[in-house]
Backbone bond lengths (Angstrom), bond angles and torsions (degrees), N, CA, C in turn:
res aa  C-N    CA-C-N  psi(-1)  N-CA   C-N-CA  omega(-1)  CA-C   N-CA-C  phi
1 M - - - 1.474 - - 1.522 110.33 -
2 K 1.365 117.64 -38.82 1.455 121.42 179.79 1.504 110.87 -62.11
3 H 1.341 117.50 -40.17 1.466 121.05 -179.95 1.522 111.28 -64.23
4 I 1.283 116.84 -37.28 1.465 120.93 -179.42 1.526 109.78 -64.30
5 V 1.321 117.56 -43.14 1.461 121.83 179.86 1.518 110.46 -60.88
6 K 1.322 117.52 -42.94 1.465 121.39 -179.41 1.520 111.00 -63.31
7 I 1.293 117.58 -39.98 1.467 121.44 -178.48 1.524 110.41 -66.63
8 I 1.318 116.89 -41.60 1.461 120.83 179.37 1.522 110.15 -64.20
9 F 1.329 117.53 -43.31 1.462 121.83 -179.18 1.521 111.01 -63.44
10 F 1.312 117.23 -43.50 1.457 122.67 179.92 1.527 110.51 -63.91
11 S 1.322 115.44 -39.31 1.462 119.44 178.39 1.517 110.69 -64.37
12 G 1.332 115.98 -37.71 1.461 119.82 178.62 1.508 112.18 -63.57
13 L 1.323 116.50 -37.64 1.456 120.67 178.09 1.507 111.14 -63.86
14 I 1.329 116.74 -40.85 1.458 121.05 179.13 1.517 110.20 -62.38
15 A 1.340 116.73 -42.15 1.462 121.02 -179.55 1.518 110.98 -64.71
16 M 1.344 116.72 -41.12 1.456 120.47 179.86 1.516 110.82 -65.64
17 A 1.318 116.33 -42.78 1.460 120.46 179.58 1.510 110.46 -62.34
18 S 1.336 115.01 -38.19 1.457 119.67 -179.47 1.519 110.64 -64.40
19 C 1.350 116.24 -41.18 1.462 120.51 179.66 1.518 110.66 -64.86
20 E 1.362 117.16 -42.17 1.455 120.73 179.84 1.519 110.93 -61.85
21 N 1.320 116.61 -40.98 1.457 119.99 179.41 1.520 111.38 -63.93
22 D 1.351 116.07 -38.21 1.463 119.76 -179.94 1.526 110.76 -64.20
23 E 1.360 117.02 -40.95 1.444 120.55 -178.57 1.521 111.43 -68.97
24 S 1.349 118.94 -37.37 1.454 121.71 -177.32 1.511 112.08 -66.79
25 E 1.329 117.22 -21.54 1.459 119.49 179.67 1.523 111.82 -67.26
26 N 1.361 116.75 -19.53 1.459 120.77 -178.18 1.532 112.97 -93.77
27 I 1.351 118.01 0.91 1.456 122.49 -178.70 1.519 109.72 -87.12
28 A 1.343 117.01 128.42 1.464 120.87 179.46 1.520 109.83 -68.54
29 K 1.307 116.84 137.72 1.449 122.54 -179.01 1.521 109.25 -120.00
30 G 1.354 116.00 149.61 1.453 120.38 177.74 1.511 111.26 143.52
31 V 1.323 117.41 174.83 1.457 123.55 -179.50 1.525 109.38 -96.45
32 I 1.322 116.85 125.47 1.454 121.35 178.39 1.531 107.65 -90.93
33 R 1.325 117.98 121.53 1.459 122.54 -177.04 1.532 110.71 -106.10
34 Y 1.322 115.04 145.80 1.459 121.22 179.79 1.525 109.60 -124.85
35 P 1.334 118.05 152.94 1.460 120.55 -177.14 1.528 112.28 -77.85
36 S 1.322 115.42 157.46 1.463 122.03 175.32 1.521 108.71 -146.83
37 I 1.332 116.22 158.83 1.461 122.22 179.75 1.521 108.64 -128.23
38 V 1.323 116.26 135.86 1.466 122.61 177.63 1.526 108.29 -122.66
39 L 1.336 116.65 122.86 1.453 120.34 -179.99 1.522 111.17 -73.05
40 E 1.315 115.91 143.10 1.453 122.54 170.38 1.528 107.50 -97.84
41 G 1.318 118.55 149.18 1.461 121.16 176.89 1.517 113.40 73.56
42 E 1.330 115.53 -163.67 1.464 122.02 -172.97 1.526 113.39 -83.96
43 D 1.318 115.05 148.37 1.460 122.39 172.54 1.530 107.65 -151.24
44 P 1.327 119.18 113.91 1.467 126.76 2.94 1.526 111.61 -74.71
45 L 1.320 115.12 160.57 1.453 122.48 178.95 1.527 108.36 -112.05
46 V 1.338 116.91 128.71 1.460 121.76 -178.05 1.527 108.93 -114.63
47 I 1.350 116.36 124.99 1.464 121.24 177.54 1.522 109.03 -133.13
48 E 1.330 117.29 157.87 1.451 121.36 177.89 1.522 110.07 -89.43
49 A 1.312 115.53 142.90 1.468 121.19 179.97 1.527 110.17 -59.54
50 G 1.327 115.81 142.39 1.454 121.37 -178.87 1.501 113.00 94.34
51 G 1.326 116.42 -12.45 1.458 120.72 177.55 1.521 110.37 -85.34
52 T 1.299 115.23 -172.76 1.468 120.89 179.34 1.511 109.96 -105.47
53 F 1.319 115.82 128.41 1.463 119.40 175.76 1.519 109.48 -92.79
54 T 1.325 115.58 121.40 1.460 121.85 175.34 1.518 108.15 -116.35
55 D 1.305 116.36 116.28 1.462 121.14 -178.51 1.530 109.52 -66.44
56 P 1.346 118.31 120.06 1.462 120.55 178.29 1.526 112.86 -66.08
57 G 1.330 116.55 -17.84 1.458 120.93 176.17 1.519 113.90 82.09
58 A 1.304 114.69 -174.12 1.468 122.11 -178.53 1.523 108.71 -153.61
59 K 1.332 115.29 167.86 1.454 120.86 175.77 1.517 109.19 -121.62
60 A 1.325 115.84 147.77 1.467 120.74 179.24 1.525 109.00 -120.58
61 F 1.327 114.86 145.01 1.463 120.45 -178.87 1.523 110.22 -135.15
62 L 1.326 115.31 148.89 1.462 122.53 168.20 1.515 104.82 -116.82
63 G 1.332 115.64 102.97 1.462 118.42 -168.14 1.521 107.52 65.97
64 T 1.328 117.09 -119.77 1.463 121.49 176.03 1.525 112.20 -104.06
65 D 1.325 117.42 0.35 1.465 120.90 179.71 1.529 110.39 -80.73
66 D 1.326 116.28 132.10 1.460 121.60 178.61 1.534 109.62 -77.87
67 I 1.341 116.61 117.98 1.470 121.39 179.33 1.530 110.04 -122.43
68 T 1.336 115.76 32.60 1.467 120.71 -176.94 1.529 111.92 -58.03
69 T 1.308 117.80 -28.41 1.473 120.44 179.81 1.524 111.72 -63.22
70 E 1.344 117.60 -18.96 1.459 121.57 179.56 1.536 112.23 -94.33
71 L 1.337 116.83 -0.80 1.460 121.95 -176.72 1.527 110.79 -77.05
72 E 1.325 116.37 135.01 1.459 121.65 176.48 1.533 108.88 -115.86
73 S 1.340 116.54 149.30 1.460 120.16 179.17 1.514 110.51 -135.77
74 E 1.337 115.02 151.09 1.460 121.94 178.53 1.521 107.94 -139.34
75 S 1.341 117.79 133.61 1.458 121.65 -174.77 1.522 110.80 -132.79
76 N 1.351 115.53 141.99 1.462 120.03 172.76 1.529 110.99 -114.73
77 V 1.342 116.84 19.15 1.461 121.89 -175.46 1.528 110.84 -68.03
78 D 1.346 115.36 126.38 1.467 122.66 172.39 1.529 106.28 -113.36
79 A 1.317 116.65 101.16 1.459 121.59 -173.85 1.522 113.25 -69.88
80 N 1.314 118.02 -5.39 1.464 121.40 -179.07 1.529 113.23 -102.86
81 T 1.326 116.94 -9.78 1.461 120.76 -175.64 1.526 110.53 -121.85
82 P 1.353 117.80 119.47 1.467 119.80 179.06 1.524 111.74 -56.41
83 G 1.313 116.60 137.02 1.459 122.45 -179.45 1.512 109.57 163.64
84 V 1.313 115.50 -178.13 1.467 121.71 -179.69 1.522 107.93 -116.70
85 Y 1.330 116.40 126.62 1.459 123.18 -172.74 1.530 110.56 -126.96
86 Q 1.330 114.56 175.07 1.467 119.68 179.08 1.520 111.80 -136.19
87 V 1.326 113.97 145.97 1.457 121.86 166.36 1.525 105.75 -112.49
88 T 1.327 116.65 126.40 1.468 121.46 -177.57 1.520 110.13 -110.65
89 Y 1.317 116.01 127.07 1.464 122.57 178.89 1.530 108.68 -109.71
90 T 1.336 116.30 136.66 1.461 121.52 -177.65 1.526 110.32 -138.14
91 V 1.327 115.82 139.63 1.461 120.17 172.97 1.529 107.78 -140.72
92 S 1.337 115.90 139.13 1.468 121.96 178.77 1.527 108.65 -124.02
93 T 1.334 116.16 139.24 1.470 121.24 179.32 1.521 109.53 -140.45
94 T 1.309 115.76 165.46 1.461 122.68 173.18 1.516 108.13 -119.00
95 N 1.344 116.76 124.90 1.463 119.30 -175.59 1.529 111.83 -85.90
96 E 1.333 115.08 -173.22 1.453 121.87 -173.65 1.528 113.70 -65.58
97 L 1.338 117.53 -15.57 1.470 121.31 178.35 1.524 111.28 -100.36
98 G 1.339 116.28 7.38 1.455 120.10 -179.40 1.515 113.69 78.83
99 Q 1.347 117.70 15.59 1.449 121.77 -179.54 1.535 109.70 -91.50
100 E 1.335 117.17 130.99 1.462 120.29 179.58 1.523 110.39 -87.40
101 S 1.327 115.91 135.07 1.463 121.96 178.45 1.518 109.11 -126.68
102 T 1.324 117.01 136.49 1.459 122.31 177.68 1.521 109.34 -124.58
103 V 1.334 116.41 132.55 1.458 122.24 179.07 1.524 108.47 -122.13
104 T 1.331 116.40 136.87 1.463 122.04 178.45 1.525 109.44 -127.34
105 L 1.333 116.10 139.23 1.462 121.46 178.09 1.524 108.62 -140.15
106 N 1.342 116.65 140.06 1.463 121.30 -176.76 1.524 111.80 -111.70
107 R 1.333 115.26 147.75 1.455 121.97 167.96 1.535 106.96 -116.13
108 T 1.328 116.89 133.79 1.456 121.48 177.89 1.522 109.46 -94.51
109 V 1.343 115.62 133.23 1.464 121.54 179.22 1.525 108.03 -122.58
110 S 1.332 116.37 119.90 1.455 121.75 177.57 1.525 109.02 -101.73
111 V 1.330 115.67 121.54 1.463 121.50 177.28 1.528 107.05 -102.52
112 T 1.331 117.27 117.85 1.453 121.25 -173.11 1.528 112.43 -106.54
113 D 1.320 114.70 152.74 1.462 121.47 175.76 1.532 107.05 -90.02
114 G 1.314 116.55 84.45 1.459 121.66 -177.87 1.517 112.86 90.55
115 D 1.330 115.09 -171.55 1.459 123.04 -176.61 1.527 109.44 -78.25
116 V 1.340 117.02 125.10 1.470 120.71 179.74 1.531 111.55 -111.56
117 S 1.332 116.91 14.63 1.463 119.93 -177.29 1.527 112.10 -63.91
118 G 1.351 116.90 -24.12 1.459 119.85 -179.48 1.517 114.00 -86.59
119 V 1.317 117.51 -4.19 1.472 120.99 179.71 1.526 109.27 -82.77
120 D 1.321 115.93 129.51 1.471 118.72 179.05 1.527 109.97 -145.94
121 I 1.321 116.90 106.98 1.466 121.42 177.26 1.528 110.95 -107.52
122 S 1.332 116.35 16.41 1.465 118.66 178.18 1.536 109.68 -66.35
123 G 1.318 116.45 150.04 1.458 121.39 -179.81 1.513 111.01 142.15
124 T 1.325 115.85 -166.03 1.464 121.06 179.12 1.524 109.13 -114.16
125 Y 1.331 115.78 142.30 1.459 122.57 -174.44 1.526 110.27 -137.58
126 R 1.324 114.64 162.26 1.464 121.19 166.97 1.522 108.07 -130.03
127 R 1.307 116.30 142.41 1.464 120.43 178.61 1.524 109.66 -62.34
128 D 1.323 116.13 125.13 1.468 123.89 -177.98 1.528 112.50 60.40
129 G 1.333 117.21 12.32 1.460 119.93 -179.38 1.507 113.83 71.86
130 N 1.325 117.73 8.25 1.461 123.30 -175.92 1.529 109.66 -78.29
131 P 1.346 118.02 118.30 1.469 120.20 -179.37 1.524 113.84 -62.77
132 A 1.331 117.06 -15.09 1.460 120.25 177.94 1.523 111.65 -79.23
133 N 1.348 116.77 -16.80 1.462 120.55 -179.91 1.528 111.18 -85.26
134 A 1.321 115.18 161.23 1.464 121.03 -176.34 1.527 111.07 -64.60
135 L 1.320 115.39 146.24 1.463 121.50 175.05 1.526 108.17 -77.23
136 V 1.325 116.59 130.70 1.464 122.70 -177.85 1.528 108.83 -113.48
137 T 1.329 116.19 131.49 1.462 120.78 179.46 1.519 109.95 -109.99
138 V 1.333 115.78 127.79 1.456 122.41 177.84 1.524 108.17 -114.84
139 T 1.323 116.23 127.57 1.462 122.33 -176.25 1.518 110.36 -117.52
140 K 1.334 117.06 137.06 1.463 120.64 177.51 1.516 109.93 -79.43
141 I 1.337 116.85 125.46 1.457 122.43 178.65 1.521 110.08 -91.47
142 K 1.316 116.70 -45.18 1.456 124.84 175.85 1.522 106.76 -163.92
143 N 1.328 118.16 178.11 1.459 120.17 -179.17 1.528 111.33 -55.10
144 G 1.334 115.11 119.94 1.455 120.37 177.44 1.511 115.80 83.60
145 V 1.340 117.43 2.06 1.470 120.55 -177.12 1.530 109.61 -129.44
146 F 1.331 115.86 127.50 1.459 121.29 -176.55 1.536 110.42 -133.30
147 Q 1.323 114.78 151.98 1.468 120.75 179.11 1.512 109.19 -115.58
148 S 1.340 116.25 127.66 1.463 121.30 176.56 1.521 109.46 -107.18
149 D 1.326 116.08 137.87 1.468 118.96 177.64 1.522 112.11 -87.76
150 N 1.347 116.78 1.88 1.466 119.45 -177.40 1.529 108.75 -164.43
151 L 1.332 117.18 79.36 1.459 121.33 -175.72 1.521 113.19 -59.35
152 R 1.325 116.81 -32.07 1.463 120.07 -177.83 1.525 112.40 -90.28
153 G 1.331 117.91 -8.11 1.457 120.40 -179.39 1.504 112.96 62.69
154 S 1.323 116.00 31.18 1.462 121.80 -174.82 1.525 111.41 -103.37
155 A 1.324 115.96 150.03 1.465 120.64 178.10 1.518 111.43 -74.47
156 T 1.331 117.79 -19.58 1.462 121.76 178.27 1.530 109.20 -128.50
157 N 1.321 115.59 159.91 1.472 121.95 178.56 1.536 112.24 51.43
158 Q 1.343 115.23 50.54 1.460 120.08 179.20 1.524 110.66 -62.40
159 V 1.314 115.59 141.07 1.459 122.01 178.82 1.528 108.00 -115.42
160 V 1.334 116.25 116.98 1.460 121.56 178.03 1.525 108.76 -88.23
161 G 1.332 117.80 135.03 1.462 118.79 -179.10 1.515 112.44 -170.89
162 R 1.332 114.61 175.85 1.461 122.08 -176.67 1.531 111.16 -96.58
163 I 1.332 114.10 149.95 1.461 122.91 172.16 1.527 106.65 -124.60
164 Y 1.335 116.33 128.58 1.468 121.05 -178.07 1.524 110.18 -112.30
165 A 1.338 116.42 128.71 1.457 121.72 172.55 1.527 107.25 -88.23
166 I 1.339 116.83 121.08 1.470 119.28 -175.71 1.530 112.25 -113.79
167 G 1.342 116.95 14.92 1.450 120.61 175.57 1.512 113.65 101.63
168 N 1.359 115.81 157.73 1.469 122.30 -179.36 1.526 111.98 54.27
169 N 1.337 115.14 36.58 1.471 122.74 178.55 1.523 113.91 63.68
170 N 1.316 117.13 15.60 1.467 120.44 177.00 1.529 110.48 -92.50
171 I 1.323 115.79 143.64 1.465 121.48 177.42 1.523 110.03 -131.18
172 V 1.326 114.94 154.08 1.465 121.75 -178.76 1.525 109.38 -132.82
173 V 1.314 115.89 134.90 1.469 122.00 168.43 1.521 106.26 -105.11
174 P 1.341 118.02 107.57 1.470 119.15 -178.09 1.525 111.25 -69.73
175 I 1.313 117.28 172.02 1.468 121.41 -178.97 1.525 110.45 -52.70
176 T 1.325 114.96 124.80 1.462 122.59 -174.35 1.526 108.96 -132.71
177 N 1.319 116.85 138.34 1.471 121.09 177.42 1.526 110.67 -80.12
178 S 1.332 115.30 143.91 1.465 120.69 176.85 1.517 108.71 -149.50
179 V 1.330 115.97 175.50 1.471 120.14 177.46 1.521 110.96 -67.70
180 F 1.335 116.34 -14.36 1.464 121.05 179.04 1.529 111.36 -96.71
181 G 1.317 117.65 6.13 1.454 121.94 -172.92 1.520 109.39 97.78
182 R 1.315 117.19 -171.42 1.459 120.83 -178.35 1.532 111.32 -73.46
183 L 1.325 114.85 148.05 1.456 120.59 176.09 1.523 109.17 -142.95
184 E 1.337 116.26 160.29 1.457 122.14 175.35 1.509 108.25 -150.64
185 G 1.346 116.73 164.45 1.447 117.76 -176.89 1.515 114.46 -157.83
186 E 1.338 114.81 164.36 1.457 122.63 175.80 1.518 108.06 -139.22
187 G 1.350 116.00 149.30 1.443 118.86 179.91 1.507 112.69 -168.88
188 T 1.340 116.05 -163.13 1.461 121.24 -175.89 1.526 111.06 -139.18
189 I 1.325 113.97 159.15 1.457 122.26 173.38 1.522 107.52 -101.65
190 A 1.352 116.13 134.07 1.460 121.09 178.54 1.530 107.97 -130.97
191 G 1.323 115.92 99.21 1.457 119.54 -176.70 1.515 110.58 65.60
192 S 1.333 116.22 -124.55 1.464 120.23 179.42 1.523 112.33 -93.68
193 N 1.327 116.72 4.92 1.463 121.18 -179.67 1.527 110.40 -114.71
194 F 1.327 116.24 168.30 1.464 119.84 176.08 1.525 109.78 -151.38
195 S 1.319 115.23 160.39 1.462 120.13 178.52 1.521 109.35 -148.01
196 Y 1.322 115.52 158.95 1.472 120.81 175.58 1.517 109.33 -158.83
197 T 1.323 114.02 162.59 1.465 120.96 174.50 1.513 108.08 -109.84
198 L 1.325 116.24 122.94 1.462 122.36 177.59 1.529 108.76 -93.16
199 T 1.317 116.41 134.14 1.456 121.83 177.43 1.525 109.46 -116.67
200 F 1.324 116.89 131.25 1.459 121.65 -178.66 1.532 109.41 -89.34
201 L 1.323 115.64 137.96 1.461 121.22 -169.97 1.524 114.72 -106.40
202 D 1.325 118.12 -13.97 1.460 120.44 -172.98 1.531 112.07 -119.73
203 P 1.365 117.19 149.94 1.465 121.32 175.38 1.532 110.14 -60.75
204 P 1.325 118.71 149.66 1.481 126.89 2.02 1.527 113.26 -89.24
205 N 1.358 116.38 11.57 1.462 119.31 -175.07 1.527 113.50 -105.10
206 T 1.334 117.72 12.29 1.465 121.48 -175.37 1.531 111.58 -52.94
207 G 1.349 114.69 125.22 1.454 119.73 177.61 1.512 115.11 89.21
208 A 1.341 117.93 -14.80 1.464 120.67 178.01 1.528 109.16 -68.09
209 T 1.332 116.97 150.57 1.459 120.97 -177.87 1.525 111.42 -129.62
210 N 1.329 115.35 152.79 1.459 123.24 170.89 1.523 108.11 -126.28
211 F 1.337 118.06 119.37 1.459 119.73 171.67 1.518 107.94 -89.02
212 R 1.332 115.81 131.64 1.452 119.99 -178.27 1.537 110.11 -130.50
213 N 1.328 115.05 126.12 1.465 122.05 178.20 1.521 107.71 -116.65
214 F 1.318 117.54 123.54 1.463 121.95 -175.95 1.523 110.87 -112.60
215 V 1.320 115.71 126.56 1.456 122.65 -178.57 1.525 109.14 -110.30
216 K 1.319 115.06 127.22 1.466 119.94 -175.89 1.527 111.03 -66.70
217 Q 1.331 115.98 142.10 1.460 121.83 -177.86 1.523 111.04 -101.90
């Protein structure tokens, strides 16, 4: 009787394996590829107003295949007006499963009013110089471009972002993502200190502002 049970069980395993093999034959096989974009040239790119802006361009790939001919770009750069602008690159593809994928990548272009190589706001700061406020560190990325680890100077919900010096002691915080939605700002440098007003762009904080004054430590 024991031998009979073993034979039945073994036969059941064979039947199950056979069914699994039949089902796997209907599964699509292959490598699913997705698009990517690689910027050419500098990012961010800093130029002086009145000069000529030449887009360094970008390359697009599907896996390792070059699909740059399918790449589209859109720019709001005004090379005659100081400010911070963007060039947006987009490519869309359909993969082996018929799924459409779209990838977007931005290049930031800072147009400055004259030479800003002598501007340097790197260092440590406190909002309003108050020792009770969080310490803020600003790092120089390149001439006219700085990175802040706490744009709002707050002890909670720190927002990391860039600050651009665009000449005549003016600074710009371009559109930056935060837990409060997108924000942007404009301000000035005064000696070793700087300040700006941040404006929130998305609900429920649309139109709300934060004035921030940073005093070097």
